[in-house]
mmCIF file of the N, C-alpha and C atoms, coordinates in Angstrom:
data_MODEL
# 
_entry.id   MODEL 
# 
loop_
_atom_site.group_PDB 
_atom_site.id 
_atom_site.type_symbol 
_atom_site.label_atom_id 
_atom_site.label_alt_id 
_atom_site.label_comp_id 
_atom_site.label_asym_id 
_atom_site.label_entity_id 
_atom_site.label_seq_id 
_atom_site.pdbx_PDB_ins_code 
_atom_site.Cartn_x 
_atom_site.Cartn_y 
_atom_site.Cartn_z 
_atom_site.occupancy 
_atom_site.B_iso_or_equiv 
_atom_site.pdbx_formal_charge 
_atom_site.auth_seq_id 
_atom_site.auth_comp_id 
_atom_site.auth_asym_id 
_atom_site.auth_atom_id 
_atom_site.pdbx_PDB_model_num 
ATOM 1   N N  . MET A 1 1  ? -0.774  24.829 3.391   1.00 0.00 ? 1  MET A N  1 
ATOM 2   C CA . MET A 1 1  ? 0.501   24.964 2.755   1.00 0.00 ? 1  MET A CA 1 
ATOM 3   C C  . MET A 1 1  ? 0.997   23.641 3.480   1.00 0.00 ? 1  MET A C  1 
ATOM 4   N N  . THR A 1 2  ? 1.422   22.586 2.122   1.00 0.00 ? 2  THR A N  1 
ATOM 5   C CA . THR A 1 2  ? 1.805   21.439 2.857   1.00 0.00 ? 2  THR A CA 1 
ATOM 6   C C  . THR A 1 2  ? 3.781   20.827 3.588   1.00 0.00 ? 2  THR A C  1 
ATOM 7   N N  . ASP A 1 3  ? 3.011   20.637 4.212   1.00 0.00 ? 3  ASP A N  1 
ATOM 8   C CA . ASP A 1 3  ? 4.266   19.959 4.811   1.00 0.00 ? 3  ASP A CA 1 
ATOM 9   C C  . ASP A 1 3  ? 5.464   19.264 3.896   1.00 0.00 ? 3  ASP A C  1 
ATOM 10  N N  . THR A 1 4  ? 6.996   20.170 3.132   1.00 0.00 ? 4  THR A N  1 
ATOM 11  C CA . THR A 1 4  ? 7.079   18.858 2.612   1.00 0.00 ? 4  THR A CA 1 
ATOM 12  C C  . THR A 1 4  ? 8.282   17.911 3.597   1.00 0.00 ? 4  THR A C  1 
ATOM 13  N N  . THR A 1 5  ? 8.534   17.833 3.963   1.00 0.00 ? 5  THR A N  1 
ATOM 14  C CA . THR A 1 5  ? 9.387   17.711 5.274   1.00 0.00 ? 5  THR A CA 1 
ATOM 15  C C  . THR A 1 5  ? 9.025   16.195 5.053   1.00 0.00 ? 5  THR A C  1 
ATOM 16  N N  . ASN A 1 6  ? 7.610   15.369 5.445   1.00 0.00 ? 6  ASN A N  1 
ATOM 17  C CA . ASN A 1 6  ? 8.103   13.671 5.090   1.00 0.00 ? 6  ASN A CA 1 
ATOM 18  C C  . ASN A 1 6  ? 7.098   13.209 3.796   1.00 0.00 ? 6  ASN A C  1 
ATOM 19  N N  . LEU A 1 7  ? 7.433   14.437 2.907   1.00 0.00 ? 7  LEU A N  1 
ATOM 20  C CA . LEU A 1 7  ? 6.917   13.565 1.726   1.00 0.00 ? 7  LEU A CA 1 
ATOM 21  C C  . LEU A 1 7  ? 8.314   12.980 1.174   1.00 0.00 ? 7  LEU A C  1 
ATOM 22  N N  . PRO A 1 8  ? 7.684   11.592 0.437   1.00 0.00 ? 8  PRO A N  1 
ATOM 23  C CA . PRO A 1 8  ? 8.970   10.763 -0.079  1.00 0.00 ? 8  PRO A CA 1 
ATOM 24  C C  . PRO A 1 8  ? 9.652   12.398 -1.461  1.00 0.00 ? 8  PRO A C  1 
ATOM 25  N N  . ALA A 1 9  ? 10.214  11.283 -1.509  1.00 0.00 ? 9  ALA A N  1 
ATOM 26  C CA . ALA A 1 9  ? 10.774  12.149 -3.102  1.00 0.00 ? 9  ALA A CA 1 
ATOM 27  C C  . ALA A 1 9  ? 10.219  11.455 -4.486  1.00 0.00 ? 9  ALA A C  1 
ATOM 28  N N  . LEU A 1 10 ? 11.119  12.596 -5.380  1.00 0.00 ? 10 LEU A N  1 
ATOM 29  C CA . LEU A 1 10 ? 10.113  12.213 -6.909  1.00 0.00 ? 10 LEU A CA 1 
ATOM 30  C C  . LEU A 1 10 ? 10.951  11.529 -7.569  1.00 0.00 ? 10 LEU A C  1 
ATOM 31  N N  . PRO A 1 11 ? 10.250  9.710  -7.717  1.00 0.00 ? 11 PRO A N  1 
ATOM 32  C CA . PRO A 1 11 ? 11.102  9.471  -9.311  1.00 0.00 ? 11 PRO A CA 1 
ATOM 33  C C  . PRO A 1 11 ? 11.795  9.775  -9.387  1.00 0.00 ? 11 PRO A C  1 
ATOM 34  N N  . ASP A 1 12 ? 12.625  9.677  -10.514 1.00 0.00 ? 12 ASP A N  1 
ATOM 35  C CA . ASP A 1 12 ? 13.259  10.397 -12.394 1.00 0.00 ? 12 ASP A CA 1 
ATOM 36  C C  . ASP A 1 12 ? 11.388  8.855  -13.296 1.00 0.00 ? 12 ASP A C  1 
ATOM 37  N N  . ARG A 1 13 ? 10.616  8.066  -12.551 1.00 0.00 ? 13 ARG A N  1 
ATOM 38  C CA . ARG A 1 13 ? 10.382  7.910  -13.020 1.00 0.00 ? 13 ARG A CA 1 
ATOM 39  C C  . ARG A 1 13 ? 9.548   7.028  -13.126 1.00 0.00 ? 13 ARG A C  1 
ATOM 40  N N  . LEU A 1 14 ? 7.667   7.649  -13.492 1.00 0.00 ? 14 LEU A N  1 
ATOM 41  C CA . LEU A 1 14 ? 6.794   7.331  -12.307 1.00 0.00 ? 14 LEU A CA 1 
ATOM 42  C C  . LEU A 1 14 ? 5.771   6.608  -13.049 1.00 0.00 ? 14 LEU A C  1 
ATOM 43  N N  . SER A 1 15 ? 5.035   6.015  -13.132 1.00 0.00 ? 15 SER A N  1 
ATOM 44  C CA . SER A 1 15 ? 4.082   5.542  -13.840 1.00 0.00 ? 15 SER A CA 1 
ATOM 45  C C  . SER A 1 15 ? 2.432   5.654  -12.246 1.00 0.00 ? 15 SER A C  1 
ATOM 46  N N  . VAL A 1 16 ? 1.010   5.835  -12.998 1.00 0.00 ? 16 VAL A N  1 
ATOM 47  C CA . VAL A 1 16 ? -0.160  6.112  -12.383 1.00 0.00 ? 16 VAL A CA 1 
ATOM 48  C C  . VAL A 1 16 ? -0.102  4.388  -12.847 1.00 0.00 ? 16 VAL A C  1 
ATOM 49  N N  . ASP A 1 17 ? -0.087  3.530  -13.339 1.00 0.00 ? 17 ASP A N  1 
ATOM 50  C CA . ASP A 1 17 ? -0.873  2.224  -13.356 1.00 0.00 ? 17 ASP A CA 1 
ATOM 51  C C  . ASP A 1 17 ? -0.045  1.107  -11.994 1.00 0.00 ? 17 ASP A C  1 
ATOM 52  N N  . PRO A 1 18 ? -1.234  0.308  -11.206 1.00 0.00 ? 18 PRO A N  1 
ATOM 53  C CA . PRO A 1 18 ? -0.654  0.049  -10.741 1.00 0.00 ? 18 PRO A CA 1 
ATOM 54  C C  . PRO A 1 18 ? 0.324   -1.288 -10.760 1.00 0.00 ? 18 PRO A C  1 
ATOM 55  N N  . ARG A 1 19 ? 0.714   -2.236 -11.823 1.00 0.00 ? 19 ARG A N  1 
ATOM 56  C CA . ARG A 1 19 ? 0.710   -3.377 -12.200 1.00 0.00 ? 19 ARG A CA 1 
ATOM 57  C C  . ARG A 1 19 ? 2.478   -2.217 -13.564 1.00 0.00 ? 19 ARG A C  1 
ATOM 58  N N  . SER A 1 20 ? 2.423   -1.335 -12.921 1.00 0.00 ? 20 SER A N  1 
ATOM 59  C CA . SER A 1 20 ? 3.926   -1.275 -13.758 1.00 0.00 ? 20 SER A CA 1 
ATOM 60  C C  . SER A 1 20 ? 4.846   -1.391 -12.758 1.00 0.00 ? 20 SER A C  1 
ATOM 61  N N  . PRO A 1 21 ? 5.985   -1.789 -13.262 1.00 0.00 ? 21 PRO A N  1 
ATOM 62  C CA . PRO A 1 21 ? 7.253   -1.578 -11.922 1.00 0.00 ? 21 PRO A CA 1 
ATOM 63  C C  . PRO A 1 21 ? 7.159   -0.378 -11.542 1.00 0.00 ? 21 PRO A C  1 
ATOM 64  N N  . HIS A 1 22 ? 6.630   0.659  -12.351 1.00 0.00 ? 22 HIS A N  1 
ATOM 65  C CA . HIS A 1 22 ? 7.845   2.123  -11.712 1.00 0.00 ? 22 HIS A CA 1 
ATOM 66  C C  . HIS A 1 22 ? 6.549   2.319  -10.947 1.00 0.00 ? 22 HIS A C  1 
ATOM 67  N N  . HIS A 1 23 ? 5.332   2.116  -10.731 1.00 0.00 ? 23 HIS A N  1 
ATOM 68  C CA . HIS A 1 23 ? 4.364   2.929  -10.358 1.00 0.00 ? 23 HIS A CA 1 
ATOM 69  C C  . HIS A 1 23 ? 4.480   2.989  -8.760  1.00 0.00 ? 23 HIS A C  1 
ATOM 70  N N  . VAL A 1 24 ? 5.318   3.800  -7.788  1.00 0.00 ? 24 VAL A N  1 
ATOM 71  C CA . VAL A 1 24 ? 5.113   3.730  -6.619  1.00 0.00 ? 24 VAL A CA 1 
ATOM 72  C C  . VAL A 1 24 ? 4.139   4.175  -4.880  1.00 0.00 ? 24 VAL A C  1 
ATOM 73  N N  . ALA A 1 25 ? 3.104   3.534  -4.604  1.00 0.00 ? 25 ALA A N  1 
ATOM 74  C CA . ALA A 1 25 ? 1.708   4.224  -3.850  1.00 0.00 ? 25 ALA A CA 1 
ATOM 75  C C  . ALA A 1 25 ? 2.068   5.257  -2.997  1.00 0.00 ? 25 ALA A C  1 
ATOM 76  N N  . ALA A 1 26 ? 3.292   5.427  -2.393  1.00 0.00 ? 26 ALA A N  1 
ATOM 77  C CA . ALA A 1 26 ? 3.961   5.800  -1.836  1.00 0.00 ? 26 ALA A CA 1 
ATOM 78  C C  . ALA A 1 26 ? 3.780   7.586  -2.119  1.00 0.00 ? 26 ALA A C  1 
ATOM 79  N N  . VAL A 1 27 ? 3.630   7.910  -3.277  1.00 0.00 ? 27 VAL A N  1 
ATOM 80  C CA . VAL A 1 27 ? 4.202   8.750  -4.239  1.00 0.00 ? 27 VAL A CA 1 
ATOM 81  C C  . VAL A 1 27 ? 2.589   9.006  -4.170  1.00 0.00 ? 27 VAL A C  1 
ATOM 82  N N  . PHE A 1 28 ? 1.610   8.317  -4.706  1.00 0.00 ? 28 PHE A N  1 
ATOM 83  C CA . PHE A 1 28 ? 0.190   8.672  -5.006  1.00 0.00 ? 28 PHE A CA 1 
ATOM 84  C C  . PHE A 1 28 ? -0.289  9.079  -3.759  1.00 0.00 ? 28 PHE A C  1 
ATOM 85  N N  . GLU A 1 29 ? 0.138   8.691  -2.446  1.00 0.00 ? 29 GLU A N  1 
ATOM 86  C CA . GLU A 1 29 ? -1.036  9.240  -1.052  1.00 0.00 ? 29 GLU A CA 1 
ATOM 87  C C  . GLU A 1 29 ? -0.876  10.864 -0.863  1.00 0.00 ? 29 GLU A C  1 
ATOM 88  N N  . HIS A 1 30 ? 0.057   11.593 -1.681  1.00 0.00 ? 30 HIS A N  1 
ATOM 89  C CA . HIS A 1 30 ? 0.263   13.169 -2.184  1.00 0.00 ? 30 HIS A CA 1 
ATOM 90  C C  . HIS A 1 30 ? -0.139  13.401 -3.615  1.00 0.00 ? 30 HIS A C  1 
ATOM 91  N N  . GLU A 1 31 ? -0.198  14.872 -3.504  1.00 0.00 ? 31 GLU A N  1 
ATOM 92  C CA . GLU A 1 31 ? -1.291  14.894 -5.311  1.00 0.00 ? 31 GLU A CA 1 
ATOM 93  C C  . GLU A 1 31 ? 0.315   15.286 -6.055  1.00 0.00 ? 31 GLU A C  1 
ATOM 94  N N  . VAL A 1 32 ? 0.338   14.595 -7.021  1.00 0.00 ? 32 VAL A N  1 
ATOM 95  C CA . VAL A 1 32 ? 1.422   15.202 -7.673  1.00 0.00 ? 32 VAL A CA 1 
ATOM 96  C C  . VAL A 1 32 ? 1.377   15.643 -8.635  1.00 0.00 ? 32 VAL A C  1 
ATOM 97  N N  . GLY A 1 33 ? 1.723   17.021 -9.425  1.00 0.00 ? 33 GLY A N  1 
ATOM 98  C CA . GLY A 1 33 ? 1.792   17.248 -10.291 1.00 0.00 ? 33 GLY A CA 1 
ATOM 99  C C  . GLY A 1 33 ? 2.613   17.572 -11.512 1.00 0.00 ? 33 GLY A C  1 
ATOM 100 N N  . ILE A 1 34 ? 2.362   17.514 -13.431 1.00 0.00 ? 34 ILE A N  1 
ATOM 101 C CA . ILE A 1 34 ? 3.290   17.288 -13.680 1.00 0.00 ? 34 ILE A CA 1 
ATOM 102 C C  . ILE A 1 34 ? 3.617   18.313 -15.299 1.00 0.00 ? 34 ILE A C  1 
ATOM 103 N N  . ARG A 1 35 ? 5.072   19.095 -14.853 1.00 0.00 ? 35 ARG A N  1 
ATOM 104 C CA . ARG A 1 35 ? 4.320   20.487 -16.139 1.00 0.00 ? 35 ARG A CA 1 
ATOM 105 C C  . ARG A 1 35 ? 5.457   19.828 -16.709 1.00 0.00 ? 35 ARG A C  1 
ATOM 106 N N  . PHE A 1 36 ? 4.398   19.769 -18.075 1.00 0.00 ? 36 PHE A N  1 
ATOM 107 C CA . PHE A 1 36 ? 5.423   19.886 -19.704 1.00 0.00 ? 36 PHE A CA 1 
ATOM 108 C C  . PHE A 1 36 ? 5.637   20.924 -20.396 1.00 0.00 ? 36 PHE A C  1 
ATOM 109 N N  . ASN A 1 37 ? 6.812   21.214 -20.640 1.00 0.00 ? 37 ASN A N  1 
ATOM 110 C CA . ASN A 1 37 ? 6.883   22.360 -21.159 1.00 0.00 ? 37 ASN A CA 1 
ATOM 111 C C  . ASN A 1 37 ? 6.862   23.647 -21.013 1.00 0.00 ? 37 ASN A C  1 
ATOM 112 N N  . ASP A 1 38 ? 6.458   23.550 -19.809 1.00 0.00 ? 38 ASP A N  1 
ATOM 113 C CA . ASP A 1 38 ? 6.673   24.988 -18.646 1.00 0.00 ? 38 ASP A CA 1 
ATOM 114 C C  . ASP A 1 38 ? 4.682   24.972 -18.870 1.00 0.00 ? 38 ASP A C  1 
ATOM 115 N N  . LYS A 1 39 ? 3.638   24.365 -19.456 1.00 0.00 ? 39 LYS A N  1 
ATOM 116 C CA . LYS A 1 39 ? 2.362   24.092 -19.629 1.00 0.00 ? 39 LYS A CA 1 
ATOM 117 C C  . LYS A 1 39 ? 2.420   23.020 -18.351 1.00 0.00 ? 39 LYS A C  1 
ATOM 118 N N  . GLU A 1 40 ? 1.554   22.972 -17.050 1.00 0.00 ? 40 GLU A N  1 
ATOM 119 C CA . GLU A 1 40 ? 0.707   22.251 -16.827 1.00 0.00 ? 40 GLU A CA 1 
ATOM 120 C C  . GLU A 1 40 ? -0.183  21.127 -17.025 1.00 0.00 ? 40 GLU A C  1 
ATOM 121 N N  . ARG A 1 41 ? -0.652  19.882 -17.193 1.00 0.00 ? 41 ARG A N  1 
ATOM 122 C CA . ARG A 1 41 ? -1.372  18.455 -17.475 1.00 0.00 ? 41 ARG A CA 1 
ATOM 123 C C  . ARG A 1 41 ? -1.265  17.991 -15.880 1.00 0.00 ? 41 ARG A C  1 
ATOM 124 N N  . MET A 1 42 ? -2.329  17.539 -16.489 1.00 0.00 ? 42 MET A N  1 
ATOM 125 C CA . MET A 1 42 ? -3.339  17.069 -16.121 1.00 0.00 ? 42 MET A CA 1 
ATOM 126 C C  . MET A 1 42 ? -4.067  15.716 -16.197 1.00 0.00 ? 42 MET A C  1 
ATOM 127 N N  . ASP A 1 43 ? -3.586  15.538 -17.687 1.00 0.00 ? 43 ASP A N  1 
ATOM 128 C CA . ASP A 1 43 ? -3.712  13.851 -18.301 1.00 0.00 ? 43 ASP A CA 1 
ATOM 129 C C  . ASP A 1 43 ? -3.069  12.914 -18.180 1.00 0.00 ? 43 ASP A C  1 
ATOM 130 N N  . VAL A 1 44 ? -1.910  13.270 -17.573 1.00 0.00 ? 44 VAL A N  1 
ATOM 131 C CA . VAL A 1 44 ? -0.072  12.304 -17.824 1.00 0.00 ? 44 VAL A CA 1 
ATOM 132 C C  . VAL A 1 44 ? -0.973  11.073 -16.882 1.00 0.00 ? 44 VAL A C  1 
ATOM 133 N N  . GLN A 1 45 ? -0.309  10.229 -17.783 1.00 0.00 ? 45 GLN A N  1 
ATOM 134 C CA . GLN A 1 45 ? -0.030  8.482  -17.360 1.00 0.00 ? 45 GLN A CA 1 
ATOM 135 C C  . GLN A 1 45 ? 0.889   7.968  -16.913 1.00 0.00 ? 45 GLN A C  1 
ATOM 136 N N  . GLU A 1 46 ? 2.195   8.271  -17.153 1.00 0.00 ? 46 GLU A N  1 
ATOM 137 C CA . GLU A 1 46 ? 3.359   7.926  -16.771 1.00 0.00 ? 46 GLU A CA 1 
ATOM 138 C C  . GLU A 1 46 ? 4.286   9.167  -16.993 1.00 0.00 ? 46 GLU A C  1 
ATOM 139 N N  . TYR A 1 47 ? 5.588   9.211  -16.901 1.00 0.00 ? 47 TYR A N  1 
ATOM 140 C CA . TYR A 1 47 ? 6.691   10.077 -17.207 1.00 0.00 ? 47 TYR A CA 1 
ATOM 141 C C  . TYR A 1 47 ? 7.284   9.563  -16.660 1.00 0.00 ? 47 TYR A C  1 
ATOM 142 N N  . CYS A 1 48 ? 9.111   10.207 -17.550 1.00 0.00 ? 48 CYS A N  1 
ATOM 143 C CA . CYS A 1 48 ? 10.595  10.316 -17.585 1.00 0.00 ? 48 CYS A CA 1 
ATOM 144 C C  . CYS A 1 48 ? 11.105  11.306 -17.648 1.00 0.00 ? 48 CYS A C  1 
ATOM 145 N N  . ILE A 1 49 ? 11.910  11.977 -15.991 1.00 0.00 ? 49 ILE A N  1 
ATOM 146 C CA . ILE A 1 49 ? 12.316  12.963 -16.330 1.00 0.00 ? 49 ILE A CA 1 
ATOM 147 C C  . ILE A 1 49 ? 13.796  13.331 -17.714 1.00 0.00 ? 49 ILE A C  1 
ATOM 148 N N  . SER A 1 50 ? 14.452  12.346 -17.014 1.00 0.00 ? 50 SER A N  1 
ATOM 149 C CA . SER A 1 50 ? 15.378  11.981 -17.555 1.00 0.00 ? 50 SER A CA 1 
ATOM 150 C C  . SER A 1 50 ? 15.933  11.390 -18.984 1.00 0.00 ? 50 SER A C  1 
ATOM 151 N N  . GLU A 1 51 ? 14.831  11.408 -19.334 1.00 0.00 ? 51 GLU A N  1 
ATOM 152 C CA . GLU A 1 51 ? 14.754  11.062 -20.884 1.00 0.00 ? 51 GLU A CA 1 
ATOM 153 C C  . GLU A 1 51 ? 13.774  11.912 -21.614 1.00 0.00 ? 51 GLU A C  1 
ATOM 154 N N  . GLY A 1 52 ? 12.763  12.110 -20.829 1.00 0.00 ? 52 GLY A N  1 
ATOM 155 C CA . GLY A 1 52 ? 12.287  13.881 -21.371 1.00 0.00 ? 52 GLY A CA 1 
ATOM 156 C C  . GLY A 1 52 ? 11.080  13.221 -21.930 1.00 0.00 ? 52 GLY A C  1 
ATOM 157 N N  . TRP A 1 53 ? 9.918   12.782 -21.555 1.00 0.00 ? 53 TRP A N  1 
ATOM 158 C CA . TRP A 1 53 ? 9.148   12.293 -21.830 1.00 0.00 ? 53 TRP A CA 1 
ATOM 159 C C  . TRP A 1 53 ? 7.883   11.442 -20.695 1.00 0.00 ? 53 TRP A C  1 
ATOM 160 N N  . ILE A 1 54 ? 6.716   12.340 -21.689 1.00 0.00 ? 54 ILE A N  1 
ATOM 161 C CA . ILE A 1 54 ? 5.742   11.729 -20.945 1.00 0.00 ? 54 ILE A CA 1 
ATOM 162 C C  . ILE A 1 54 ? 4.330   10.532 -22.155 1.00 0.00 ? 54 ILE A C  1 
ATOM 163 N N  . LYS A 1 55 ? 3.270   10.215 -21.290 1.00 0.00 ? 55 LYS A N  1 
ATOM 164 C CA . LYS A 1 55 ? 2.610   9.058  -21.420 1.00 0.00 ? 55 LYS A CA 1 
ATOM 165 C C  . LYS A 1 55 ? 1.049   9.825  -21.566 1.00 0.00 ? 55 LYS A C  1 
ATOM 166 N N  . VAL A 1 56 ? 0.337   10.205 -22.443 1.00 0.00 ? 56 VAL A N  1 
ATOM 167 C CA . VAL A 1 56 ? -0.928  11.094 -22.450 1.00 0.00 ? 56 VAL A CA 1 
ATOM 168 C C  . VAL A 1 56 ? -1.975  9.858  -23.227 1.00 0.00 ? 56 VAL A C  1 
ATOM 169 N N  . PRO A 1 57 ? -2.769  9.907  -22.594 1.00 0.00 ? 57 PRO A N  1 
ATOM 170 C CA . PRO A 1 57 ? -4.418  8.743  -22.964 1.00 0.00 ? 57 PRO A CA 1 
ATOM 171 C C  . PRO A 1 57 ? -4.867  9.734  -24.411 1.00 0.00 ? 57 PRO A C  1 
ATOM 172 N N  . VAL A 1 58 ? -4.659  8.746  -25.461 1.00 0.00 ? 58 VAL A N  1 
ATOM 173 C CA . VAL A 1 58 ? -5.827  9.337  -26.965 1.00 0.00 ? 58 VAL A CA 1 
ATOM 174 C C  . VAL A 1 58 ? -6.923  9.826  -26.846 1.00 0.00 ? 58 VAL A C  1 
ATOM 175 N N  . GLY A 1 59 ? -7.273  10.502 -26.331 1.00 0.00 ? 59 GLY A N  1 
ATOM 176 C CA . GLY A 1 59 ? -9.050  10.725 -26.741 1.00 0.00 ? 59 GLY A CA 1 
ATOM 177 C C  . GLY A 1 59 ? -10.368 9.896  -25.611 1.00 0.00 ? 59 GLY A C  1 
ATOM 178 N N  . ARG A 1 60 ? -10.534 8.047  -26.391 1.00 0.00 ? 60 ARG A N  1 
ATOM 179 C CA . ARG A 1 60 ? -11.419 8.265  -25.471 1.00 0.00 ? 60 ARG A CA 1 
ATOM 180 C C  . ARG A 1 60 ? -11.011 6.667  -25.479 1.00 0.00 ? 60 ARG A C  1 
ATOM 181 N N  . SER A 1 61 ? -9.815  6.221  -26.454 1.00 0.00 ? 61 SER A N  1 
ATOM 182 C CA . SER A 1 61 ? -9.957  5.064  -27.089 1.00 0.00 ? 61 SER A CA 1 
ATOM 183 C C  . SER A 1 61 ? -9.100  4.332  -26.209 1.00 0.00 ? 61 SER A C  1 
ATOM 184 N N  . VAL A 1 62 ? -9.655  2.568  -25.754 1.00 0.00 ? 62 VAL A N  1 
ATOM 185 C CA . VAL A 1 62 ? -8.513  1.858  -24.966 1.00 0.00 ? 62 VAL A CA 1 
ATOM 186 C C  . VAL A 1 62 ? -8.748  0.954  -26.145 1.00 0.00 ? 62 VAL A C  1 
ATOM 187 N N  . ASP A 1 63 ? -7.412  0.224  -24.794 1.00 0.00 ? 63 ASP A N  1 
ATOM 188 C CA . ASP A 1 63 ? -7.439  -1.377 -25.724 1.00 0.00 ? 63 ASP A CA 1 
ATOM 189 C C  . ASP A 1 63 ? -8.651  -2.553 -25.064 1.00 0.00 ? 63 ASP A C  1 
ATOM 190 N N  . ARG A 1 64 ? -7.902  -3.911 -25.646 1.00 0.00 ? 64 ARG A N  1 
ATOM 191 C CA . ARG A 1 64 ? -8.655  -4.531 -25.943 1.00 0.00 ? 64 ARG A CA 1 
ATOM 192 C C  . ARG A 1 64 ? -9.243  -5.065 -23.719 1.00 0.00 ? 64 ARG A C  1 
ATOM 193 N N  . LYS A 1 65 ? -7.767  -4.961 -23.104 1.00 0.00 ? 65 LYS A N  1 
ATOM 194 C CA . LYS A 1 65 ? -8.235  -5.019 -21.537 1.00 0.00 ? 65 LYS A CA 1 
ATOM 195 C C  . LYS A 1 65 ? -9.294  -3.799 -20.849 1.00 0.00 ? 65 LYS A C  1 
ATOM 196 N N  . GLY A 1 66 ? -8.795  -2.310 -21.804 1.00 0.00 ? 66 GLY A N  1 
ATOM 197 C CA . GLY A 1 66 ? -9.596  -1.199 -21.029 1.00 0.00 ? 66 GLY A CA 1 
ATOM 198 C C  . GLY A 1 66 ? -9.271  -0.198 -20.160 1.00 0.00 ? 66 GLY A C  1 
ATOM 199 N N  . ASN A 1 67 ? -7.749  -0.902 -20.800 1.00 0.00 ? 67 ASN A N  1 
ATOM 200 C CA . ASN A 1 67 ? -7.156  0.285  -21.094 1.00 0.00 ? 67 ASN A CA 1 
ATOM 201 C C  . ASN A 1 67 ? -6.562  1.756  -21.245 1.00 0.00 ? 67 ASN A C  1 
ATOM 202 N N  . PRO A 1 68 ? -6.445  2.744  -21.194 1.00 0.00 ? 68 PRO A N  1 
ATOM 203 C CA . PRO A 1 68 ? -6.549  4.218  -23.161 1.00 0.00 ? 68 PRO A CA 1 
ATOM 204 C C  . PRO A 1 68 ? -5.009  3.835  -23.074 1.00 0.00 ? 68 PRO A C  1 
ATOM 205 N N  . LEU A 1 69 ? -5.342  3.602  -24.476 1.00 0.00 ? 69 LEU A N  1 
ATOM 206 C CA . LEU A 1 69 ? -4.456  4.173  -25.811 1.00 0.00 ? 69 LEU A CA 1 
ATOM 207 C C  . LEU A 1 69 ? -3.410  5.483  -24.957 1.00 0.00 ? 69 LEU A C  1 
ATOM 208 N N  . THR A 1 70 ? -1.830  5.283  -24.710 1.00 0.00 ? 70 THR A N  1 
ATOM 209 C CA . THR A 1 70 ? -1.503  6.274  -25.623 1.00 0.00 ? 70 THR A CA 1 
ATOM 210 C C  . THR A 1 70 ? -0.220  6.578  -26.292 1.00 0.00 ? 70 THR A C  1 
ATOM 211 N N  . VAL A 1 71 ? 0.354   7.725  -25.657 1.00 0.00 ? 71 VAL A N  1 
ATOM 212 C CA . VAL A 1 71 ? 1.510   8.304  -27.080 1.00 0.00 ? 71 VAL A CA 1 
ATOM 213 C C  . VAL A 1 71 ? 2.294   9.001  -25.931 1.00 0.00 ? 71 VAL A C  1 
ATOM 214 N N  . LYS A 1 72 ? 3.703   8.411  -26.560 1.00 0.00 ? 72 LYS A N  1 
ATOM 215 C CA . LYS A 1 72 ? 4.730   9.157  -26.387 1.00 0.00 ? 72 LYS A CA 1 
ATOM 216 C C  . LYS A 1 72 ? 5.014   11.414 -26.571 1.00 0.00 ? 72 LYS A C  1 
ATOM 217 N N  . LEU A 1 73 ? 4.519   12.132 -25.246 1.00 0.00 ? 73 LEU A N  1 
ATOM 218 C CA . LEU A 1 73 ? 5.840   13.471 -25.902 1.00 0.00 ? 73 LEU A CA 1 
ATOM 219 C C  . LEU A 1 73 ? 6.943   13.754 -25.736 1.00 0.00 ? 73 LEU A C  1 
ATOM 220 N N  . LYS A 1 74 ? 7.438   14.427 -26.288 1.00 0.00 ? 74 LYS A N  1 
ATOM 221 C CA . LYS A 1 74 ? 8.788   14.378 -25.108 1.00 0.00 ? 74 LYS A CA 1 
ATOM 222 C C  . LYS A 1 74 ? 8.732   15.685 -25.867 1.00 0.00 ? 74 LYS A C  1 
ATOM 223 N N  . GLY A 1 75 ? 9.591   16.423 -24.488 1.00 0.00 ? 75 GLY A N  1 
ATOM 224 C CA . GLY A 1 75 ? 9.651   17.552 -24.402 1.00 0.00 ? 75 GLY A CA 1 
ATOM 225 C C  . GLY A 1 75 ? 10.420  17.801 -22.790 1.00 0.00 ? 75 GLY A C  1 
ATOM 226 N N  . LYS A 1 76 ? 10.398  18.754 -22.331 1.00 0.00 ? 76 LYS A N  1 
ATOM 227 C CA . LYS A 1 76 ? 11.209  19.394 -20.803 1.00 0.00 ? 76 LYS A CA 1 
ATOM 228 C C  . LYS A 1 76 ? 9.782   19.218 -20.075 1.00 0.00 ? 76 LYS A C  1 
ATOM 229 N N  . VAL A 1 77 ? 10.265  18.253 -18.231 1.00 0.00 ? 77 VAL A N  1 
ATOM 230 C CA . VAL A 1 77 ? 9.294   17.189 -18.167 1.00 0.00 ? 77 VAL A CA 1 
ATOM 231 C C  . VAL A 1 77 ? 9.611   17.878 -16.180 1.00 0.00 ? 77 VAL A C  1 
ATOM 232 N N  . GLU A 1 78 ? 9.005   18.434 -15.576 1.00 0.00 ? 78 GLU A N  1 
ATOM 233 C CA . GLU A 1 78 ? 9.201   18.737 -14.425 1.00 0.00 ? 78 GLU A CA 1 
ATOM 234 C C  . GLU A 1 78 ? 8.542   17.501 -13.473 1.00 0.00 ? 78 GLU A C  1 
ATOM 235 N N  . ALA A 1 79 ? 8.581   17.398 -12.271 1.00 0.00 ? 79 ALA A N  1 
ATOM 236 C CA . ALA A 1 79 ? 7.324   16.860 -11.277 1.00 0.00 ? 79 ALA A CA 1 
ATOM 237 C C  . ALA A 1 79 ? 7.854   17.476 -10.595 1.00 0.00 ? 79 ALA A C  1 
ATOM 238 N N  . PHE A 1 80 ? 6.130   17.671 -9.360  1.00 0.00 ? 80 PHE A N  1 
ATOM 239 C CA . PHE A 1 80 ? 5.625   18.723 -8.402  1.00 0.00 ? 80 PHE A CA 1 
ATOM 240 C C  . PHE A 1 80 ? 5.153   17.948 -7.718  1.00 0.00 ? 80 PHE A C  1 
ATOM 241 N N  . TYR A 1 81 ? 5.208   18.020 -6.282  1.00 0.00 ? 81 TYR A N  1 
ATOM 242 C CA . TYR A 1 81 ? 4.126   18.429 -5.591  1.00 0.00 ? 81 TYR A CA 1 
ATOM 243 C C  . TYR A 1 81 ? 3.398   19.109 -4.794  1.00 0.00 ? 81 TYR A C  1 
ATOM 244 N N  . ARG A 1 82 ? 2.194   19.605 -5.022  1.00 0.00 ? 82 ARG A N  1 
ATOM 245 C CA . ARG A 1 82 ? 0.862   19.933 -5.147  1.00 0.00 ? 82 ARG A CA 1 
ATOM 246 C C  . ARG A 1 82 ? 0.708   20.823 -3.735  1.00 0.00 ? 82 ARG A C  1 
# 
C-alpha cells in the first residue's frame, strides 16, 4: 500500500502534456487514476474536476504535430492516487 502522507495534492485541473500550463510534474511521479461517471478511465489526457470534464483521444487520429486529437466529455470527475 502506498504512503499517502508525502503525496502532493491533486490539482483541480491537470494535463499529461508537459507543454501545458496545467502540467504538474510532481504529481506524475506517482500513479494517478481518473474515475469518470463512476468508471475508471485509463486514456485521459486532461481533466478538470470543478468544471466536470475530461479530454480523451479520438481513435488513432493525430494532428500535424503528432499530438492525439481529443474530445471533451462532460460528467462527474474524480481523481485519486493508486
